[in-house]
N, C-alpha and C positions, 0 to 999 in steps of 0.2 A: 453185473451182479456178483460175478466171481471176485472182482477186485474189492467190492464193498464188503463182502464176507471176510476176505483176507484182512482188510483194514480194521474191521471190527475185532477180529481175532487178535491181531497184533496189538491193538490198543488195549484190549482186555488183559493180555499177557503182560504188557508194560505196567499197567495199574497193579496187577497182582504182584509183580516183582517189586515195585516201589513199596507196596504195603508190607511185604515180608522183609525187606531190607531197611526198614525204618530205623531211625536213630536209636541208639541205646546209650544209656548213661555209662560213665566210667567209674569204677570203684577202686580204691586203693586201701590196703590195710596199714596198720602201724609198722609192719615189717618191710614195707616197700614193694609189695606185690600188687600189681594193678591188672584189671580185667574189665571186659564189657559186661554190663548188666542187661539181661533180657527179661523184660517184665517189670513188675513192681519191686522196688527196693524196700525191704522191710527188715533192715539189720538192727539188731539191738546194740546198745552202747558197749556191752561187753565183747562184742565181735571185733571192735576196733577198726571198723570200716568207715571210710569217708567217701561220700558219693559226689561226683563232679558231673557237669554237663558233658554232652557228647563231644563238643569241640574243645574240651580242656586238654592242655598239654603241660607236662611237667617242665620245670625250669632247668636250665643248663647245669646248675650245681646240685640238683637232686639226683640221687642214685636209686632209681626205681627199676623193677623188673616187670616186663610185660608177660602176662600169662593169660591163657584163655581156658575155658572149660564149659562143657554143656551142662545144662541143668541150673538149678537155683541154689546158690550157696556162697561160700567165701573161702579164700585161701587163709590158712593159718599154719605157720611154721613149714611152709613148702608142701602142705597137704591140703587137698580140696575137701571142705566140710560141707556136705549136702544139707540144705534146709528143706524140710518137707512141710 
């Protein structure tokens, strides 16, 4: 019984971890800054943001910078702009 409870707990923890580490899309702006998107991407055309699938990789000749940030927003001129 003890092993069954442990197995159930480990399985539930693994499922929870998989749900929280789900794929996120990748966004890049016109200035070459890229980051992961968490949640719905609702960028306006004036934001200059291009959304790519999670497995997207930039090409060898592209010169992009990888940046991360918590929250919902986008990079512009090296500054994170929060979208509420």
